[in-house]
C-alpha positions, 0 to 999 in steps of 0.5 A: 500500500504504501508503495502504491502511494509513494509511486512516482514521488522517487528523486535521485540525485547525481553522484557528483553532488554526493561526492561534493558533499563528501568531500566538503564534510565529514559525513557518511556518503548516506548521510551526504547523499540526503543532504545532497537531495535536499539541497537539489530539492531546495528543501530543508533537511529535517534531522535529528543527526547532530554531525548532519545538523552541525555541518550544515546548519543552514539547510537543516531543521530539527524535527520540533523546529519543522513542527513548529512552522 
């Protein structure tokens, strides 16, 4: 059921964008992919990951800050 609800909503991000994030931070490739995707979609990245939040404070929001918007 969830697969059908989300069908067509998938987004991909280029490896080059992910590698740019990896090279400019100490994040894992997984976290860098989320950062690159948020940048590509021009949306905030909602996270509780302190390393991501510290590395990209202008891009990230805490869950509490997101809900309060």
